[in-house]
C-alpha atoms as an extended CHARMM CRD file, in Angstrom:
* protein
*
       203  EXT
         1         1  MET       CA           -118.2570000000      188.1210000000      155.0830000000  PROA      1               0.0000000000
         2         2  ALA       CA           -121.1200000000      190.5820000000      154.4810000000  PROA      2               0.0000000000
         3         3  VAL       CA           -120.6160000000      190.7720000000      150.7130000000  PROA      3               0.0000000000
         4         4  THR       CA           -120.8880000000      186.9990000000      150.4870000000  PROA      4               0.0000000000
         5         5  GLY       CA           -124.0340000000      187.1470000000      152.6470000000  PROA      5               0.0000000000
         6         6  TRP       CA           -125.7770000000      189.5490000000      150.2510000000  PROA      6               0.0000000000
         7         7  LEU       CA           -124.5680000000      187.6600000000      147.1930000000  PROA      7               0.0000000000
         8         8  GLU       CA           -125.6650000000      184.3750000000      148.7280000000  PROA      8               0.0000000000
         9         9  SER       CA           -129.1730000000      185.7220000000      149.3400000000  PROA      9               0.0000000000
        10        10  LEU       CA           -129.3400000000      186.7230000000      145.6450000000  PROA      10              0.0000000000
        11        11  ARG       CA           -128.0260000000      183.3220000000      144.5620000000  PROA      11              0.0000000000
        12        12  THR       CA           -130.5810000000      181.4230000000      146.6310000000  PROA      12              0.0000000000
        13        13  ALA       CA           -133.5460000000      183.6340000000      145.6630000000  PROA      13              0.0000000000
        14        14  GLU       CA           -135.9740000000      182.2480000000      143.0970000000  PROA      14              0.0000000000
        15        15  LYS       CA           -135.2060000000      184.1480000000      139.8790000000  PROA      15              0.0000000000
        16        16  THR       CA           -137.0190000000      184.6640000000      136.5890000000  PROA      16              0.0000000000
        17        17  ALA       CA           -135.7140000000      186.7640000000      133.6930000000  PROA      17              0.0000000000
        18        18  LEU       CA           -137.3540000000      188.3630000000      130.6840000000  PROA      18              0.0000000000
        19        19  LEU       CA           -135.8740000000      190.2080000000      127.7210000000  PROA      19              0.0000000000
        20        20  GLN       CA           -138.1790000000      193.0160000000      126.6280000000  PROA      20              0.0000000000
        21        21  ASP       CA           -137.7810000000      196.3850000000      124.8640000000  PROA      21              0.0000000000
        22        22  GLY       CA           -133.9760000000      196.2500000000      125.0650000000  PROA      22              0.0000000000
        23        23  ARG       CA           -134.0700000000      195.5720000000      128.8060000000  PROA      23              0.0000000000
        24        24  ARG       CA           -133.2550000000      192.4240000000      130.7530000000  PROA      24              0.0000000000
        25        25  LYS       CA           -135.7970000000      192.2490000000      133.5620000000  PROA      25              0.0000000000
        26        26  VAL       CA           -134.9680000000      190.0340000000      136.5280000000  PROA      26              0.0000000000
        27        27  HSD       CA           -137.4380000000      189.1750000000      139.2780000000  PROA      27              0.0000000000
        28        28  TYR       CA           -136.1970000000      187.8190000000      142.6140000000  PROA      28              0.0000000000
        29        29  LEU       CA           -138.3790000000      186.1030000000      145.1990000000  PROA      29              0.0000000000
        30        30  PHE       CA           -136.6610000000      185.6930000000      148.5830000000  PROA      30              0.0000000000
        31        31  PRO       CA           -137.5210000000      183.0070000000      151.1750000000  PROA      31              0.0000000000
        32        32  ASP       CA           -139.0460000000      185.6510000000      153.4960000000  PROA      32              0.0000000000
        33        33  GLY       CA           -141.5440000000      186.6700000000      150.7810000000  PROA      33              0.0000000000
        34        34  LYS       CA           -139.7720000000      189.8870000000      149.7720000000  PROA      34              0.0000000000
        35        35  GLU       CA           -139.5590000000      190.5920000000      146.0560000000  PROA      35              0.0000000000
        36        36  MET       CA           -136.9620000000      192.5600000000      144.1320000000  PROA      36              0.0000000000
        37        37  ALA       CA           -137.2100000000      193.5340000000      140.4670000000  PROA      37              0.0000000000
        38        38  GLU       CA           -134.2600000000      194.8230000000      138.4570000000  PROA      38              0.0000000000
        39        39  GLU       CA           -133.9650000000      196.0390000000      134.8750000000  PROA      39              0.0000000000
        40        40  TYR       CA           -130.6480000000      196.1270000000      133.0210000000  PROA      40              0.0000000000
        41        41  ASP       CA           -129.7870000000      197.6860000000      129.6800000000  PROA      41              0.0000000000
        42        42  GLU       CA           -129.3790000000      194.6830000000      127.3790000000  PROA      42              0.0000000000
        43        43  LYS       CA           -126.3590000000      196.1320000000      125.5490000000  PROA      43              0.0000000000
        44        44  THR       CA           -124.3970000000      197.9140000000      128.3040000000  PROA      44              0.0000000000
        45        45  GLY       CA           -125.4650000000      195.8420000000      131.3220000000  PROA      45              0.0000000000
        46        46  ASP       CA           -126.1580000000      199.0690000000      133.2710000000  PROA      46              0.0000000000
        47        47  LEU       CA           -128.7050000000      198.8380000000      136.0850000000  PROA      47              0.0000000000
        48        48  LEU       CA           -131.7000000000      201.0070000000      135.1090000000  PROA      48              0.0000000000
        49        49  VAL       CA           -134.2960000000      200.0560000000      137.7360000000  PROA      49              0.0000000000
        50        50  ARG       CA           -134.3480000000      198.3550000000      141.1200000000  PROA      50              0.0000000000
        51        51  LYS       CA           -137.5090000000      198.1570000000      143.1650000000  PROA      51              0.0000000000
        52        52  TRP       CA           -138.7510000000      196.2080000000      146.1830000000  PROA      52              0.0000000000
        53        53  ARG       CA           -142.0810000000      194.8520000000      147.3480000000  PROA      53              0.0000000000
        54        54  VAL       CA           -142.8840000000      193.3190000000      150.7380000000  PROA      54              0.0000000000
        55        55  LYS       CA           -145.9910000000      191.6180000000      152.0470000000  PROA      55              0.0000000000
        56        56  SER       CA           -147.9720000000      193.1980000000      154.8760000000  PROA      56              0.0000000000
        57        57  ALA       CA           -148.4330000000      191.4360000000      158.2230000000  PROA      57              0.0000000000
        58        58  LEU       CA           -151.6910000000      190.0200000000      156.8170000000  PROA      58              0.0000000000
        59        59  GLY       CA           -149.9580000000      188.7050000000      153.6910000000  PROA      59              0.0000000000
        60        60  ALA       CA           -151.2500000000      191.3190000000      151.2350000000  PROA      60              0.0000000000
        61        61  LEU       CA           -148.8270000000      192.5530000000      148.5660000000  PROA      61              0.0000000000
        62        62  GLY       CA           -147.6200000000      196.1120000000      149.0880000000  PROA      62              0.0000000000
        63        63  GLN       CA           -146.7550000000      198.7440000000      146.5020000000  PROA      63              0.0000000000
        64        64  TRP       CA           -143.4230000000      198.5660000000      144.6800000000  PROA      64              0.0000000000
        65        65  GLN       CA           -140.8470000000      200.9060000000      146.2790000000  PROA      65              0.0000000000
        66        66  THR       CA           -138.2870000000      202.2550000000      143.8120000000  PROA      66              0.0000000000
        67        67  GLU       CA           -134.6300000000      202.2510000000      144.9120000000  PROA      67              0.0000000000
        68        68  VAL       CA           -132.9800000000      202.9380000000      141.5280000000  PROA      68              0.0000000000
        69        69  GLY       CA           -134.6090000000      204.6090000000      138.5380000000  PROA      69              0.0000000000
        70        70  GLU       CA           -137.5570000000      206.9220000000      138.1160000000  PROA      70              0.0000000000
        71        71  PRO       CA           -140.5940000000      205.9650000000      140.2090000000  PROA      71              0.0000000000
        72        72  ALA       CA           -143.3400000000      204.5660000000      137.9650000000  PROA      72              0.0000000000
        73        73  LEU       CA           -146.4380000000      206.6790000000      137.4630000000  PROA      73              0.0000000000
        74        74  LEU       CA           -149.7310000000      205.1620000000      138.5190000000  PROA      74              0.0000000000
        75        75  GLY       CA           -151.8780000000      203.8010000000      135.7110000000  PROA      75              0.0000000000
        76        76  ALA       CA           -154.1490000000      206.3450000000      134.0860000000  PROA      76              0.0000000000
        77        77  GLY       CA           -157.1060000000      203.9900000000      134.3810000000  PROA      77              0.0000000000
        78        78  SER       CA           -157.1600000000      203.8500000000      138.1750000000  PROA      78              0.0000000000
        79        79  LEU       CA           -158.8590000000      206.3880000000      140.3690000000  PROA      79              0.0000000000
        80        80  GLY       CA           -157.0730000000      207.7700000000      143.3570000000  PROA      80              0.0000000000
        81        81  PRO       CA           -153.7680000000      209.3900000000      144.2920000000  PROA      81              0.0000000000
        82        82  GLU       CA           -152.6450000000      210.1200000000      140.7260000000  PROA      82              0.0000000000
        83        83  PHE       CA           -155.1700000000      212.9560000000      140.6670000000  PROA      83              0.0000000000
        84        84  ILE       CA           -153.2040000000      214.6610000000      143.4140000000  PROA      84              0.0000000000
        85        85  LYS       CA           -150.2470000000      215.6610000000      141.2790000000  PROA      85              0.0000000000
        86        86  GLU       CA           -147.1170000000      217.2720000000      142.6200000000  PROA      86              0.0000000000
        87        87  ASN       CA           -146.3070000000      220.7410000000      141.4040000000  PROA      87              0.0000000000
        88        88  ASN       CA           -143.9920000000      220.3880000000      138.3930000000  PROA      88              0.0000000000
        89        89  ALA       CA           -141.6930000000      222.9820000000      139.9490000000  PROA      89              0.0000000000
        90        90  ASN       CA           -141.0670000000      220.8840000000      143.0680000000  PROA      90              0.0000000000
        91        91  PRO       CA           -137.6500000000      219.1740000000      143.3460000000  PROA      91              0.0000000000
        92        92  ILE       CA           -137.7200000000      215.6270000000      141.9200000000  PROA      92              0.0000000000
        93        93  PHE       CA           -135.3040000000      213.1530000000      143.5530000000  PROA      93              0.0000000000
        94        94  MET       CA           -134.2080000000      209.9700000000      141.7820000000  PROA      94              0.0000000000
        95        95  ARG       CA           -131.2510000000      207.5930000000      141.6690000000  PROA      95              0.0000000000
        96        96  LYS       CA           -129.5480000000      206.6900000000      138.3960000000  PROA      96              0.0000000000
        97        97  ASP       CA           -126.2730000000      204.7930000000      138.8060000000  PROA      97              0.0000000000
        98        98  THR       CA           -123.2800000000      204.5970000000      136.4970000000  PROA      98              0.0000000000
        99        99  LYS       CA           -120.8380000000      201.6700000000      136.1880000000  PROA      99              0.0000000000
       100       100  MET       CA           -118.4390000000      203.1600000000      138.7510000000  PROA      100             0.0000000000
       101       101  SER       CA           -120.6940000000      205.3580000000      140.9300000000  PROA      101             0.0000000000
       102       102  PHE       CA           -123.9810000000      205.5160000000      142.7670000000  PROA      102             0.0000000000
       103       103  GLN       CA           -125.6290000000      208.6630000000      141.4740000000  PROA      103             0.0000000000
       104       104  TRP       CA           -128.6270000000      210.7500000000      142.4990000000  PROA      104             0.0000000000
       105       105  ARG       CA           -130.2600000000      213.5390000000      140.5130000000  PROA      105             0.0000000000
       106       106  ILE       CA           -132.4720000000      216.2340000000      141.9680000000  PROA      106             0.0000000000
       107       107  ARG       CA           -134.2560000000      218.1970000000      139.2830000000  PROA      107             0.0000000000
       108       108  ASN       CA           -135.8260000000      221.6500000000      139.6800000000  PROA      108             0.0000000000
       109       109  LEU       CA           -133.0900000000      223.0810000000      141.9050000000  PROA      109             0.0000000000
       110       110  PRO       CA           -132.2590000000      226.4460000000      140.2630000000  PROA      110             0.0000000000
       111       111  TYR       CA           -129.7140000000      227.7490000000      142.8000000000  PROA      111             0.0000000000
       112       112  PRO       CA           -126.0070000000      228.0820000000      141.8720000000  PROA      112             0.0000000000
       113       113  LYS       CA           -123.5670000000      225.3370000000      142.9210000000  PROA      113             0.0000000000
       114       114  ASP       CA           -121.9950000000      227.3280000000      145.7660000000  PROA      114             0.0000000000
       115       115  VAL       CA           -125.3530000000      227.3610000000      147.5880000000  PROA      115             0.0000000000
       116       116  TYR       CA           -125.2540000000      223.5780000000      148.1510000000  PROA      116             0.0000000000
       117       117  SER       CA           -123.5230000000      221.6320000000      150.8860000000  PROA      117             0.0000000000
       118       118  VAL       CA           -123.3270000000      217.8480000000      150.4400000000  PROA      118             0.0000000000
       119       119  CYS       CA           -121.7430000000      215.7280000000      153.1800000000  PROA      119             0.0000000000
       120       120  VAL       CA           -121.7100000000      212.3010000000      154.8100000000  PROA      120             0.0000000000
       121       121  ASP       CA           -123.1750000000      211.8520000000      158.2830000000  PROA      121             0.0000000000
       122       122  GLN       CA           -121.1890000000      208.9470000000      159.7410000000  PROA      122             0.0000000000
       123       123  THR       CA           -123.4680000000      208.5510000000      162.7660000000  PROA      123             0.0000000000
       124       124  GLU       CA           -126.6530000000      208.1420000000      160.7580000000  PROA      124             0.0000000000
       125       125  ARG       CA           -124.8610000000      206.4770000000      157.8130000000  PROA      125             0.0000000000
       126       126  CYS       CA           -126.4240000000      208.7980000000      155.2710000000  PROA      126             0.0000000000
       127       127  ILE       CA           -125.8080000000      211.7080000000      152.8940000000  PROA      127             0.0000000000
       128       128  ILE       CA           -127.1740000000      215.1440000000      153.7640000000  PROA      128             0.0000000000
       129       129  ILE       CA           -127.8610000000      217.9650000000      151.2900000000  PROA      129             0.0000000000
       130       130  ARG       CA           -128.3360000000      221.4920000000      152.5980000000  PROA      130             0.0000000000
       131       131  THR       CA           -128.5770000000      224.9210000000      150.9810000000  PROA      131             0.0000000000
       132       132  THR       CA           -127.2430000000      228.1170000000      152.5120000000  PROA      132             0.0000000000
       133       133  ASN       CA           -130.5260000000      229.8510000000      151.6060000000  PROA      133             0.0000000000
       134       134  LYS       CA           -132.4150000000      227.1350000000      153.5800000000  PROA      134             0.0000000000
       135       135  LYS       CA           -134.6270000000      226.3930000000      150.5590000000  PROA      135             0.0000000000
       136       136  TYR       CA           -133.7950000000      222.6890000000      150.3290000000  PROA      136             0.0000000000
       137       137  TYR       CA           -132.8050000000      219.8940000000      152.7390000000  PROA      137             0.0000000000
       138       138  LYS       CA           -132.5550000000      216.1690000000      152.0270000000  PROA      138             0.0000000000
       139       139  LYS       CA           -131.2050000000      213.2020000000      153.9580000000  PROA      139             0.0000000000
       140       140  PHE       CA           -130.8870000000      209.7710000000      152.3490000000  PROA      140             0.0000000000
       141       141  SER       CA           -129.0520000000      206.4930000000      152.8930000000  PROA      141             0.0000000000
       142       142  ILE       CA           -127.1480000000      204.2820000000      150.4470000000  PROA      142             0.0000000000
       143       143  PRO       CA           -128.8280000000      200.8560000000      150.8040000000  PROA      143             0.0000000000
       144       144  ASP       CA           -125.9760000000      199.1460000000      148.9180000000  PROA      144             0.0000000000
       145       145  LEU       CA           -123.4760000000      200.1930000000      151.6180000000  PROA      145             0.0000000000
       146       146  ASP       CA           -125.8480000000      198.9780000000      154.3410000000  PROA      146             0.0000000000
       147       147  ARG       CA           -126.2440000000      195.6010000000      152.6060000000  PROA      147             0.0000000000
       148       148  HSD       CA           -122.4610000000      195.2090000000      152.4690000000  PROA      148             0.0000000000
       149       149  ARG       CA           -122.0030000000      196.7180000000      155.9580000000  PROA      149             0.0000000000
       150       150  LEU       CA           -119.6590000000      199.3880000000      154.6580000000  PROA      150             0.0000000000
       151       151  THR       CA           -119.2100000000      202.7780000000      156.2920000000  PROA      151             0.0000000000
       152       152  PRO       CA           -119.9400000000      205.8280000000      154.0890000000  PROA      152             0.0000000000
       153       153  ASP       CA           -116.7360000000      207.6290000000      153.0860000000  PROA      153             0.0000000000
       154       154  GLU       CA           -116.7210000000      211.4080000000      152.5940000000  PROA      154             0.0000000000
       155       155  SER       CA           -113.8450000000      211.1870000000      150.0860000000  PROA      155             0.0000000000
       156       156  ALA       CA           -115.9910000000      209.0920000000      147.7240000000  PROA      156             0.0000000000
       157       157  LEU       CA           -118.6060000000      211.8570000000      147.5080000000  PROA      157             0.0000000000
       158       158  SER       CA           -118.7810000000      214.6030000000      144.8780000000  PROA      158             0.0000000000
       159       159  PHE       CA           -121.4690000000      216.7810000000      143.2960000000  PROA      159             0.0000000000
       160       160  ALA       CA           -122.1320000000      218.9800000000      140.3030000000  PROA      160             0.0000000000
       161       161  HSD       CA           -124.9200000000      221.3180000000      139.2220000000  PROA      161             0.0000000000
       162       162  ALA       CA           -126.1970000000      222.0030000000      135.6980000000  PROA      162             0.0000000000
       163       163  ASN       CA           -129.5330000000      222.7990000000      134.0300000000  PROA      163             0.0000000000
       164       164  CYS       CA           -131.3580000000      223.1890000000      137.3760000000  PROA      164             0.0000000000
       165       165  THR       CA           -130.2580000000      219.6620000000      138.3620000000  PROA      165             0.0000000000
       166       166  LEU       CA           -128.0260000000      218.7470000000      141.3110000000  PROA      166             0.0000000000
       167       167  ILE       CA           -126.0440000000      215.5740000000      140.5360000000  PROA      167             0.0000000000
       168       168  ILE       CA           -124.5180000000      213.7310000000      143.5080000000  PROA      168             0.0000000000
       169       169  SER       CA           -122.0390000000      210.9260000000      142.8760000000  PROA      169             0.0000000000
       170       170  TYR       CA           -120.5900000000      208.4020000000      145.3150000000  PROA      170             0.0000000000
       171       171  ARG       CA           -117.7290000000      206.2620000000      144.0210000000  PROA      171             0.0000000000
       172       172  LYS       CA           -118.5940000000      202.5810000000      144.4180000000  PROA      172             0.0000000000
       173       173  PRO       CA           -116.2900000000      200.7370000000      146.8420000000  PROA      173             0.0000000000
       174       174  LYS       CA           -114.3390000000      197.7990000000      145.4060000000  PROA      174             0.0000000000
       175       175  GLU       CA           -116.4490000000      195.3840000000      147.4790000000  PROA      175             0.0000000000
       176       176  VAL       CA           -119.5980000000      196.5940000000      145.6940000000  PROA      176             0.0000000000
       177       177  LEU       CA           -117.9610000000      196.4490000000      142.2500000000  PROA      177             0.0000000000
       178       178  GLU       CA           -116.8060000000      192.8790000000      142.9250000000  PROA      178             0.0000000000
       179       179  ALA       CA           -120.2770000000      191.8550000000      144.1250000000  PROA      179             0.0000000000
       180       180  GLU       CA           -121.9160000000      193.4220000000      141.0450000000  PROA      180             0.0000000000
       181       181  SER       CA           -119.5070000000      191.5550000000      138.7940000000  PROA      181             0.0000000000
       182       182  GLU       CA           -120.2790000000      188.2620000000      140.5590000000  PROA      182             0.0000000000
       183       183  LEU       CA           -124.0080000000      188.9200000000      140.2840000000  PROA      183             0.0000000000
       184       184  GLN       CA           -123.7470000000      189.4590000000      136.5170000000  PROA      184             0.0000000000
       185       185  LYS       CA           -122.0550000000      186.0440000000      136.2320000000  PROA      185             0.0000000000
       186       186  GLU       CA           -124.8670000000      184.5420000000      138.2960000000  PROA      186             0.0000000000
       187       187  LEU       CA           -127.5810000000      186.1780000000      136.1590000000  PROA      187             0.0000000000
       188       188  LYS       CA           -126.0570000000      184.6910000000      132.9930000000  PROA      188             0.0000000000
       189       189  LYS       CA           -127.0850000000      181.2790000000      134.3710000000  PROA      189             0.0000000000
       190       190  VAL       CA           -130.7540000000      182.3100000000      134.6420000000  PROA      190             0.0000000000
       191       191  LYS       CA           -132.8480000000      181.1880000000      131.6860000000  PROA      191             0.0000000000
       192       192  THR       CA           -134.2140000000      184.3060000000      129.9710000000  PROA      192             0.0000000000
       193       193  ALA       CA           -137.6140000000      184.3850000000      128.2820000000  PROA      193             0.0000000000
       194       194  HSD       CA           -138.2520000000      186.7340000000      125.3600000000  PROA      194             0.0000000000
       195       195  SER       CA           -141.3340000000      188.8730000000      125.1140000000  PROA      195             0.0000000000
       196       196  SER       CA           -142.7490000000      191.4690000000      122.7720000000  PROA      196             0.0000000000
       197       197  ASP       CA           -146.2550000000      191.6770000000      124.1510000000  PROA      197             0.0000000000
       198       198  GLY       CA           -145.5380000000      193.5110000000      127.3900000000  PROA      198             0.0000000000
       199       199  ASP       CA           -146.4040000000      190.5920000000      129.6700000000  PROA      199             0.0000000000
       200       200  CYS       CA           -143.9310000000      190.7080000000      132.5520000000  PROA      200             0.0000000000
       201       201  LYS       CA           -144.2190000000      189.3550000000      136.0690000000  PROA      201             0.0000000000
       202       202  THR       CA           -142.3070000000      192.2820000000      137.5770000000  PROA      202             0.0000000000
       203       203  GLN       CA           -144.7080000000      194.9710000000      136.3420000000  PROA      203             0.0000000000
């Protein structure tokens, strides 16, 4: 069963946990060298951040790729790409889940709600956002569904628009909710270190 397969890979991964600034930070190291870092709200248990890092063919560590949460800004002390800043008016895409839904927010989209079309593309297993004024187009997958080998369902999709932000929600399937619940039980077994000095392996 696919759910068991994903859960099993999380169970067998080498895990370290740290409690810091009201967040429980969990670092996973998989047998193939991939790393995953998650951050949970200590009180609510909500997932705030999930990011991945893979090694290159030569074994060098790559950059962290954010799946859930706001992508981290590059350190102010380093020279390079951070000097090429995106226009603040450009749409900003990020994922921020709730207990019962996967949720994506796209800021800086000023058009009224009836301009947007949000649908599931079954062939490409992704969600597509279009606007009737052809000012915005976005296609993105739901990695959680791919990991559980579940087909995207149009009826689970909904969207709202407020304060120049398009909010897209996808109701989590029961298989995902069950797997998340099992993972929380598993994480309770991981010994958690406490830190107040900002030293964290996942940063």
